[in-house]
N, C-alpha and C positions, 0 to 999 in steps of 0.2 A: 660371422655372417649366418652360419647355420643356427646359432642360438637365437638370433633375431628373427629368422624365418619361423622357427618353432614357436617363438613367443607370439608372433603375429597370428599364426594358425590357431594357437591356443586361445588368443583373444577373440578371433572371429568365431570359432566354434563354441567358445564359452558364452557368446551372446545368442546362440541359437536356442530358442525356446523349445520345450518338449513337443509342442504342436508341430513345429517345423520338422523335428526329428521324425515324428510319426508320418508326416507327409513324404519325407524322403524314403522311409521304409515302404510306404504304399507305392511310391514311384518305382523303386527297385523291384518290388514284387510284381508290379504290372509288366515291366520289361522281361522279367524271368518267365512270367506266364506266357508272354508273347513268344519267347524262345521255345517254350514247351509245346504250345499249340502249333507252331510252325515246324515242329519235329527237328529243330536244329540241335546239334550236339552241345551238351553243357560242358563248360570248362570247370576247372577246380575252384573250390571255395576261395582259396588264396588269390587266384587270378581275379575273381569278381571283386574281392575286397580291395585289391590294389587299384584296379581300373576305376571302380566307382569312387574311391577316395580321391583319385586324380581328377575325375570329372566334377565331383562336388566341389573340390578345391578350385577348379576352373570357374565354376558358377559364382563362388564368393569372391574370387579374384576379379572377375568381370564387374561385379557389383562395386568393388572398390575403385576400379578404373572409372566407372560411370560417376560415382560420387566425387572423385577427385576432379574429373573434367567439368562437372556441372555444379561445383561447390558454391561458386559465387554467381551473382547476377550475370556476369560476363563469362560465358563458357571458355575454357582453355582448350580450344580445338586442337592446336598443334601438339600440345602436351598429351592430350587424349589419344591422338593418332599414334604417337610414339609408344605410349604405354600399351595400346591395343596391339601394335605390331610385336612388341616384346612379349606380351602375354601369349599371343597366338603361337609365335615361334617357340617360346619357352615350353609351352605345354606339349607341343608336337615332339620336341626333343625329350621331354620327360616321359612321354608315352612310348618313345622308341626304346627306352631302356628295358621295360618289361617285355616289349616285343622281341628284343634280342635274347632276353633271359629265358623266355618260355618257348623258344623254338625247339624242334626235335633234337635230342642229344646226338652227338657224333658228327654234327655238321661243322664244316670249317667256318671261320669268321666271315669269309666272303659269301658263303652260302647263307649264313645267318642274316647278313645285311640284305641279301636279295629277298629272303623270306620276310624280314621286317618291312622291306619296302612295299610288299604287297598290301600291308595294313595302312600305308600312308593315306590313301584316299579315304578309308574308313575313319581314320583318326581325324582327318580334316573335317569330314562331315559331322563327326561327334563333337568336335570343338565348336563348329558353327551352331550345332543344335543346342548345346548347353549355353553358349553365349546369347543366342536368341531367347532361350528360356529365361536366362538371368535378366535380359533387357526388358522382357514383358513383366517380370516380377518387380523390377526397379520402377518401371513406369506406373504400375498399379500401386506400389507403395507411395510413390511421390504424389499421385493423384489423391490417395487416401489422406496423406498429410495436408495437402492443400484444402481438402474438404474439412478436415479437423480445424485448420487455422481459420477458414471462413466461418465455420460454425462458432468457434471461440470468439472471433471478432464480432459476430452478430450478437452473441450473448452479452459481450462487453458493451456493445452499443445499446442494447435493450436495458442493461443495468444502469448505464449512464443516463439514459432517458428517464428511467424510473427515479434515480437519485435527483435528477434535475426537476422532475415534477414534484417530488417530496420537498425539495428546497423551496420551490415556488410557493407551495402550500404553507410552509413554515414562515416564509417572508410575508405572505399575505396575512397570516395570523398575527405576526408581530406588528405589521402596519395597523391592523384593526385594533389591537390592544392599545397602540399609541394614540390612535384617533379617539378611542373611547375615553382616554384620560385627559384629552384637551378640553380647555374651557376658553371663554372669551377673556383674553388678557387685558384688554382696555378696561372692561368693567371691573375686573379684579383689582387692578392697580389703583384705579380711582377710589375704590372702596377702602383699600389698605391705606392710601394716602389720607383719606378723610378721617379714618379711625386714628391714624398716627397724630394728626394735628389736634384731634380732640383729647387724646390721653397724654400728650407730651407734657403739658403743664402740670397735670395732677400726678402722673406716674412716669418718670423718665425711664425706669426699667422696662415697663410695658411698652413704651415707645421704642426703646432700643430693640426689644424683642420683635416688635412689628417691622422695624427696619431690616433686621436680619431675615425675617420671614419673607419680606418683599423681595430682598436680594436673592434669596434662595429660589423663590417661585419664578422670578425673572430668568434666573439661570436655567431652570428646568424647561422653560418655554423657548428661550432664544439662544441657548448655548451651541446647539449643533450647527455645523456649517454644511455646505453642499455635499461634502464627503461623509457626513454623518458623525463627525468627531467634534470634541470640545477641548478647550485648553485644559491641560492637566493642572496647571496652577489655579485656574478658575474652579475646577472641581474640588481641589484641596481647600480653597477659600470657603466653599460651601460646607465642607466638613466642619470648619471652624464655626460657621454660622449655626450649624446644627448643634454643636456643642454648647454655644452660648444660649440658644433658645432653651435647650433642655436644662441648662444650669439655672436659668430663671425658673423653669418649671419645678425643679427640685429644691428651690430656695437656697441655692448655693451649697447643697449637701451632696452634690454629684461626685462620685468617686471614680473618676475616669481620667486617663492621661492620653495625650496624643503626641507622637513624635513624627516630624516630617523632615526629610533631608533630600538633597539632590537638586539639580537644576530643572525644576518642574516646568518652568516657562518654555523650555526647549521642545516639549513634546505635547501631543494631543492624544485624547483617549475617547473611547465610546462613552458618551455622557450618561450620568446617573448610575453607573455601575458601582462606584465607590460609595455614593450617597445611599443607594439601596442597601448595600452590605452594612454600612454604619447605622442606618435606621433600624436594622434588625437587632443590633446590639441594644439600642434604647428600648425597643419593643419587648424583647425577650430576656434581657439581662437584669440581674440584681445589681444595680449601680449605687447602692447605698451601703455596701459592706466595706468598711474601712480596712479590714484585714486582707481582703482579696479584691483590690480595685481592678476595674477593667482597663485594658490598654489597647491603643490603636497605634499601628506603625505604618508609615507610608514612606518608601524610599524609591528612588530611581537612579540608576547608574548613568554615567556619561554615554554608555553604549545603548541606552534606551531600555534596559531591563527593569521593569516595575515590580515591586514587591509590596503587597498590602497584607497586613495581618491584624486580626482582631482576636482578643482573648477576654472572656468575661465569665463571671459566675452566673449560672442560670437561676431564674426565679423558681421558687419552691414548687409551685404548681401552676404552670402556664396553660391557658386554654387556646393559645395561638400556635401550637406546634404545626398544625396543618398549614397555617398561613406562612410560617417561616419556611417550611419545606417548599411551598409553592413559590415563594419569593426567590429562594435559592435556585429552584429549577428554572424559573423564568430568566434569572440573571445568567445562569449557565447556558441557556438556549441562545440568548442574545450574544454572549461571548463566542459561542461556537459558530453562529452565523457570520459574525464579523471577523474574528481572529482565526478561524479554522482550527489548526492544531498548535497555534503559537501562544497557548495559555494553559495554565493548570489551576484548578480550583478544588481544594481539598478541605475537608472538615474533620474535626475530632469532637464527637458528641458523647460525653460521659453523663453520669447521673446528675452531676451538679456543675459541670464545666462545659463550655462550648468554645472551641478554637477554630478559626478559619484562616486559610492561607491562599492568597491569589498572586500568581505570577503571570505577567504579560510581556511579551517581546514587542515593545512599541516601535523599535527601530525599523522593523520590516514593514510597518503599516502606516507610517507617516514620516515626512521629512522634517528634521529639526528646524526650528525657526532660526 
């Protein structure tokens, strides 16, 4: 029990900052100055050390009682009254010990009790004094903490409003970019259908290329639903259309492979993300090198974790580096706006090689079909 009490005292006093120690020194000096000015007799140094140690311990003990009583939203009044009674009585008994020890020598025990009894009123007043002092200190500290919490809550609210305003600006910018890229679909598909009918007889390959292009353009215009997502299987089909179009463009000499796996039809994705990343491969990659062919990988697990990877040799001297960086930045911005923190997009850009990895947790953002 004694070890526990010493441990608690050490813990309490160990938390007292130096400023508080200085305040206690000033307080003791003030009281001693008052004794000097009123020409009251001084006691011994040991006496002052003992009594002030008891009084300061009472101060911090009362703080503990207040904190214990009002720790939760519902104060424990009964428990607080019991602790207050034990504290008050206990410190009176503790002060009675030095009162008995510091009486005049040669007195009987009965006379010492009578002498100590004369200090009972003074001890009660001092107990009440330090308890009131501790109560004011506790109330001031609690008020300061409430002010700090209020100020912190206000700062958080201002920060939230700022982030909301920034998000609104980014959404508006994204919508404007989307509107700028729109065109009249009816006119476009009529034109493509006319060209397809004209060239089908003379060039089946060109007609097939036009059919792929028409399907791709139709997907870019009509794929998104009310939630802003498109079928993952539909997006993957457009990747195949993009490969077929470019294979015609490179006259069958395209050195690129694509691997697709997983139940893509079960999930939806933000449209044009995979198409944009794949288009960058055709725009900036050297796809005629048979020794280092480009590779595309698209997989999705049953839990909805999508992984897309592109790996390609870079063109010797491309003039579209700024366009590629801008395209990646725009894609990253769209992903961040829609998927928050449920995606990762990383790149490895060396002197002649460019690798990209995209991972998206689709399960959290759409319900499987």
